[in-house]
N, C-alpha and C positions, 0 to 999 in steps of 0.2 A: 557452528551445524558441524563444522568434522571432528571437532571435540566431543560434543554429543556420540556421535557413530563411535570413535575410539570411546567411550566408556561400556557403552553396551554390548560394545567384543570384547573391551576388558571383562565386564560384567562375566557373557555369555563362557568366560575362556574356564572358569572352577566351577562348570554346571559339571554336574556328574555323565548326560550326556558327551561330552565333551574328554570325559577321559574313557567313556567306554567305547565310544564309537568315531570319533577324532575330530581335532581342531578343526572349525569351518573354513582356518585361514590354508589348514592343509589340505581339504576331502572338500568331494561335490559331495552339495546334500544326497543324490546318489549314491553315493563312495561310501558314503557313511549311513543311508539305507541298506546298504547290503553287509556291512559290519553289525549292525541292528541285530541284523535276521539271521546270519549264521553262527552269532553269538547265542542266537535263544536257543536255536533249531541244538548248538552245542549244549546248550543246556537241558535242552527237553532232553536228547541223549543221555545226558548222564542222568536227569530225573526219571529217567524209563529204568537206568539201569538198576537206579537203587530200588522204587518199586517190584522190579524183579526180583532181588534177595531175601528183598521183605515177606515179597509172597509167596517165596519158595517157587518161583516157576520154572521155566525150563533153566539148564546151564547153556544147553549151547544160544538160548536165544538175548539170557545173560552176558554173555561172551562179547555177544553180537552188536548189540548194542551199548555196551563198554567201548569198543572198537571203533563204533562209529562216534564217538562220542569225542576220540582222539581224529581223527579223521573231521570234523565238522570243526572241531579248535584250529582242528590245521588251515584250516580255510578261511576263518578269521585271522590269524594269526600272520598268514602273506598276505590277504588284505591289506592288513595295518600296517606291516613290515616292509612290504614293496610297492605300499602304498599302488596297488593298480588290483581291479575288480570287474574288470567287463570281459577277462578271458574267465575270470572262476568262475562267470555267472553258467556255463553251461555246465562243464563239469559239477558243479555242485545240484544242480536241478537233477541232474540225471544219477548221481550217487543220493537222491533224495528220496528219486522214485523207488532204488533197488532195495534201498532199507527198507521204506515201505512195504513195498511187497513183499520182504523176507519174511519181515515182522508182520501182516497179516496173516500168513501162513503157520506161525510161526505161534500167536497168539491169538487164536481161537477165532479168525478171519471177520468175518461178515458180525458173530456177536459181539466179537471187543472190543476196547476202545480206540482200534486203529482207524474208524470210522473218524472219529474226532481229528483225531492227527491230520487224515487229510483236508479236514477243514481247515486247518491253522496251519499246514502245507501250501495248500493252496493260495492262500488270502498273503503269504508271504512271496510264491511265484509271483502274484501277481504286485507286488510292491516293488520288486530286481527289476522286473521287466518292462518294456512300452511296445507300446504301437501296432506290429505286425506279432515281433516275437512275443508280448504277451499272449495273444490270439493265440498261436500256432503251442505254446505248452500250457493253455487252459487247456486246447482239446489233446494236449496228449495226455495231462493229469487225468482229465475226464475217462479219456478210453482207456488208462489204466486200469483206472476204479475198475469201467467196464469188464475191463479184462478177469481181473480179480472176484469179481462175484461172479464171469461165466465157469471159471475154474472151479472157485469151490462150490459150484451146483454140480456140476461135471467129474467133477471129483472130490471128494468129503473127505476121501479118505489120505487126503494133502494137509488137510487143517489140524492141528496139534487141538484137540479140546479144553474147557476147562476140569482141572480135577474134582472140582464143590462148588457149587452156587456162590459157596460164601467171599473164594477167593475173585471169582468170576463179577460180586456186588463193589469189592474194594476198588479192584485195579480198574474196572470201569470208571466210581466217580471218581475214584484220585485221577484219573488221568483225564476227564471228564472236567473236575478242580482247577485241572493243572493247563489246561489247555485253555478254559475262561481265563487265568489269571495272565497267561502267558498273551492271549488276545489283548486281554485290558490293556498292557503293558506296551504291545507292539502298536495299539492305537495312539496311545498316549503321546506315547514317543515319536509320534508322526505328527499329529497335531502342534506340539511342542514344538518342534524341527521348523513346519512349516510358518507357526505365529510370529518365532524368530525370523525365519527367514524375511519373513511379510515386514515386520516391522523394521530389519533392517535396510529392508528396499524400498518400503515408505521413505525411511532416511535418506538413503542415498539420490531417492527424487529426489526430493525436495531438495539438496544441494545440490541437484543440477538445475534445477528451476531455477536456484536462487546463482548459481554460478551465469548461467543462460541467462538473467534477466542484468546481472552485473555486466557483465562481455555486451550486450546489445545495448545498454544505455553509454557502456562509453563507447558504441561504434555508433549510434543515433546523433551521440556527442560529436566524434569526429566525422561526423555528416555534415555538422551543422556547419564547423572548420571548414569544410571543401569547401562547403555552399559558400561560404564564406571569400574563398579567393577567388570562384568563381565569376568572371563580370553577371552582375545584376544586367535583371530585362530590361530597366527603366536608360543604364547607360548603353547597351547591345542597340536599342532602339533610337537613341542620339546618335552613337555614331554608324551604326546601319540599323535606317527605317525599312527597310525593306527586308525581310530575314521571317527564315523560322526555323527555331531547334527541338528535334525528336530524340530526346535523353532519358533510356532507359536502365538505367545501372540494375544489374543481377543481382544484386547484394543489395547492402543498405548505401553504403560506399561503393564509389564506381571506380576502377582503372581510365577509362576514357575520360577525356574533360576538352572542352571548346577554351576559346581567348580570343579574343577582342580587343585591341588598343589604335589607339588614333597618335601617329610620328609626326612629323614638318609634314601635317597637310595628305599623308597617308592614311589610310586606312589595313592596318594588320590583323588578319582572323586565323586561327590555326583551329585544329581538330587533330587529337589524336588518342591514341589504345598501350596503354603500358604495361609494361607485361607483368601478364595476371589479373587477375580483379578482387574484388574484396575489399579487404585491408591491406594483403601487400599492395596489390592492382593504385589503393588510393593512396598511399605513401609516395609514391612515383610519381603519380598525377601530382601532387603539391609541389613535390621536385619540382617537374616540368612546369607547371607556374610559376614557379619562383624565378627560374631561371628566367624564365622568357619574358617578367617583370623586370628582370635586373638587369637582361640585357641589353633594352631597350631603353632603359632609365639611365643606364653608361655608356651604351657601345652608338655612332651613329652609322646607324641600318638602314643601307637606304636597299638592297639587296636580299631578294626570299632564302635566294640559295646561300647569300652570306649570314644569313641570322641562323640557319641549318648549320653551319659549322662550323659556329661560336657557341650552339649551342650539345651538338658534341662534345665538343673540347670540353665544356663548360660538365656538363652530367660527368663526361669520366674523368673529370678532375676530384670530383662531389664525392665518387662513388670506390675512387681510385684504383679505376680500371686498365692499371699500365701493367701490371705484369703477365697481362695474355691468360689467364683461365678463362676459360671462355662457358666450361659450366657452371658455373656459378654468374652466367652474363645478366645479365638486368638493363630493359633503356624499354626504349618509346619505338612507335611507326607511326609519322604524324605527315600531316597537309597545311602545309602553309602557303596563304596569299597576302599579294601587298596591292591594293587598291590603289592609284594614282590617279584621284579627277580629273585632273588638269590632262593629264596624254592621254584620257580614255585608257590605259590600261591596265591591266591585272597581273605580274607576275605572280607564277606559280614555283613553288616546289615542293617538291613528295621525298620522302625516305619511307618506303611502301606503303604510300599511302595516294592514290591516285585524285584525280580529279576529273568531273564528269561536266561537262559544259550540255548544254539543247539549246540550240540557234536552229528557227525556220523547221520544228518539228525534226531535227537531226541530234543523234547525243554524240559527241566526239569525247571520244578518252585521253586525258593527257597522263600519260605512264609516268610511277615515278622512277628514281634514282633504288636501288633494288640493295642498298642498306639500310639500316635501322641508326633509331643514335642509342650508341654506344658502342662496346666493344666487340669489331668485328674481325677476324680473320684477314681483311683485306677491305681498306678504307680505299670507297669511291666518291669521287668529287661526286658533288649533291648540281644538278642539273639546275638553270634557271628557264624558265617555259613565260614568254613577254606575249602577251594575247589581246589584240586590242579585241576592248569589248562594243557591243554594239545594243542599239534597244533592244529589249525583249531577250536580252539571255539571263539564263537565268543559270548560275551554277550549286554543283553538288560537291562538300566536302563530307567523310565517312568515316567511321568506324568499319573492320571487318564482324562487326559482332550480329547485322543482319542477315550478312550471306551463309555465317555459319550455323543459324539458327535452324534446327531438325522441324520439321513439318507434313504437312500434304498427307495424300491419304499411304503415301509412303516411304511414308520418314525420313527423305532423304535433305540437303542442305535448300535451304533458300536460292542461292548462287547468287553471283551476278547478273547471270543473263535476264532472270526472272529479276531482277531488280531495277534492270537500267529499263525494261520494257513497264514497268511499274511508272516509273519515272516521267518514259514517254506520254503512257496516258492522263498523267496527272501532271505535268507542267504547266499548262494554261488555268488553271485552275490557283486559283489566291491561296498566295500564302500559308496563312495558317490553314485553311481547308488542305492543304498539301500535303500536314502534317498528320491531320486528323484520317486521311486516306494513306496513311501509310502504315499509323498505327491501327484503322480496322486489318489492313493485310496484315500486320504480322498477327494480330485475335486469328485472325480466319486460317493462317497457316496453322499455329500450331493447334488450333483447337480442345484447347484445353485437355489433351492428351500430353502434350511435352513440354519438357522443362525449359524455362531459356537459357542458355546454355554459354554468352556470355555478354558482358556490356553493352548496347544497341545507342549509338550518334551517329545522327546524321544533320550538317546542318544548310539548310538550303539559300540563299542570298540572289539579288539582283545591286549590282552595282547603282 
C-alpha cells in the first residue's frame, strides 16, 4: 500500500500543475493556490497590455499594465523561490486593488471590461484567503467597487472614454473571453488539486487503517500472551478460595499485574504497578511475572521482604541498571503478602504499594517502604510486617490507578480517602459483589466524560 502511494506521488511529479505551481512535497495546498493565482493574474496583466497595444488604447494605460505584469510576476517568483506566501497575500491584494482602481478610470469605467476583471479578482481573492480574512477581503473588495461607481458618477471627467464603439466592443469582448478562459483554468486547477489531495489522503487513510489493524492485531496477540502468564481464575480459586480481582487495563495490554503462588504450604500474593502502561508497561509486567516465578522456583523464600529484595536485585541485573543512569529508569511498585496458615500470620512487604486491612469496621493501613523495585539513588531495605489475622479480616492490595482517576463534578482525582470510604461501605458484602460495587463506583465517578488515565487493579481476599 505504501508502494501505491509512492507511485501516485511519482506520477503527480510530472504533471503540469506541479511544474507551474510547485510540487506537493515542497508546497502546501494553500501555497500552490497562491502560486496559481499570482501567475494567472500576471498573465492577465500581460494579456491586457497586448490588448491595449492592439486596440491602440492609452499609452499610459498600456505602460501601467506592463509595469503591473512585472510586479505580479515578482509575487509569483518570490513565492516559488523563497517558498513563502502568507506574508505576500496582503501586499498582493492591496496592489491588485490599486491596479483595478487605476485601470477603471483609464479604461472607460463601468462601461469598460474592468467589471469582468473585478469578478475574476474576487474569485481569486476568495481562493487565497480563509476564515475572517476572507470576509474582510470580500468587504474591502466590494467597498472599493462601490467607491469607484460613486466617483465615476460624481466626477465623470475622471473616466477616459473609448474613441469609438468599435474599440469598446472588441475590448469588452476580448476581456470577457479571456476572463472566462481564466476562470475555467482556475476552477479546473482547483478541482484537479482537490481531487489529487483527496486521492492521496484516501490512500494515506487506508494505509493508516491497515497499519493500525496490524498493530492492534499484534497487541491483541500480546494480550493473549500476557493473559497466559497471569494465573488463571481456577488456579487462584484453588489456592485462595475467598478473593476478588478487579482488573481494568487502560489499553489492550496492562502495566499492572497480579500474581498468586503456593510454596511450602504458604500462599504468596502480589499486585504490581509497572512503569508506564500499554505496551511498555506490559513488557515490564511480563518481566516481573517471570522473575517472581523464577524466584519461587529456585529460591527458598520464607519472608515477604526477602522476596522483594531478590526481585529488586534480579530486575536490575536483567535490565543492566548498574550504571546509575536514573533518567531512563524502569521498575515497578509492588505489594507482596505471604499467608502462613499454620501460624495464622500474614507477612506483608511493599515497595511504594500499601496494604489495607479492614477489621471490625475499621480500616488499618500498612505503609510500604518508600522505594520501588528498580534502580534508586538510595536503596532502603524493605520492611517486613507480620500480621496475626482474625476471623472476618479482609485485605486489599491495589495499584494507584483508581486513586488517580479523574471524575466527579469537579474533575478531581478519586484519591485514597474516597477509596478507603468505599471499601468501608462494601467490605461486609460478598467478595464478588464488592467487585461489582467498585466497578459501578468507577463508572459513576467517570460519568462518561473522563477517559481512564491508568491501569486499575484491586485484589481483595480473606485468608
